[in-house]
N, C-alpha and C positions, 0 to 999 in steps of 0.2 A: 406570454407565458414567464412566470417570474423565473425560471430556471435559465432561459435564454439571456435576461438581463444580467442574472448573477455572472453566468460564464462570460456573456461578451463584453461587458460595461466593467463590472467589478473584477474579472478575473478570478473568481472564487473558485477552487479546485472541484471538481464533480465530486469526487469522495467526500469533501465537506459539507456540499450542497444536499447529498443523497443521506449522510447522516444527520445533520440537522431537521430534514424534513422526517426521516425515521423517528426522531423524537417528538415531532410534533403527530405522528400520526397515533400516538400513545394518549393523546389528549382529546382526538374525536372520534365519534361513532361510526363506522364505516360498514356498510354491507358486505364486502370481501376484503378484509384487511391485507389477507394472503396477497391478493393483485397489486396492491399498493407495495408491501414490502418485497415482492420480484421486481416490479418496475422500477424501484429505487436501488436494488441491489444492481440490476442490470445497467441503470444509468451510471451508478459509480463505477461500473468497470468496463465501460464501453465508450465509442464516441457517438452513439445514437442521441436523436434528441428524446428530450422525456416522453413526448406523446407517442413515438414508436415503440419505447421501452412500455408504455402502458399498452399498447395494442398487443405487443408480444406476450404480456402477462395475462391479459384476457384470453388470448389464443393458448395459452398453457394451461389455466386454470378452469376455464369455461368452455374451451373448445370454438370459443368464437371463430368464424372465417376472417382471415385479412389478406387482402388483395394490396398489393404497394409497386410501386415501378422503383421504389427505393433499394437499391440491391444489398443495402449493410442488413437493411432490416428482413428482406428476405432470405438472406443468408441464416439469421437469428432463427428464423421460422422453421428452418428443415430440420 
């Protein structure tokens, strides 16, 4: 995932990654833009992986069930 490379290799701050990806979302058409907006906001303010942030956003907005062994993600889902 690109966020992993930006964080791990280039040491780009999470808030900067979230901010720049948020700008990109205005240039593409999305079926559920609120999911990506929520995921990016969560990513910018937590230590969760971006995929976990997406799972949590799907859970919040669409009620999708998420089952995980990740304790941080499970705390967010409560």
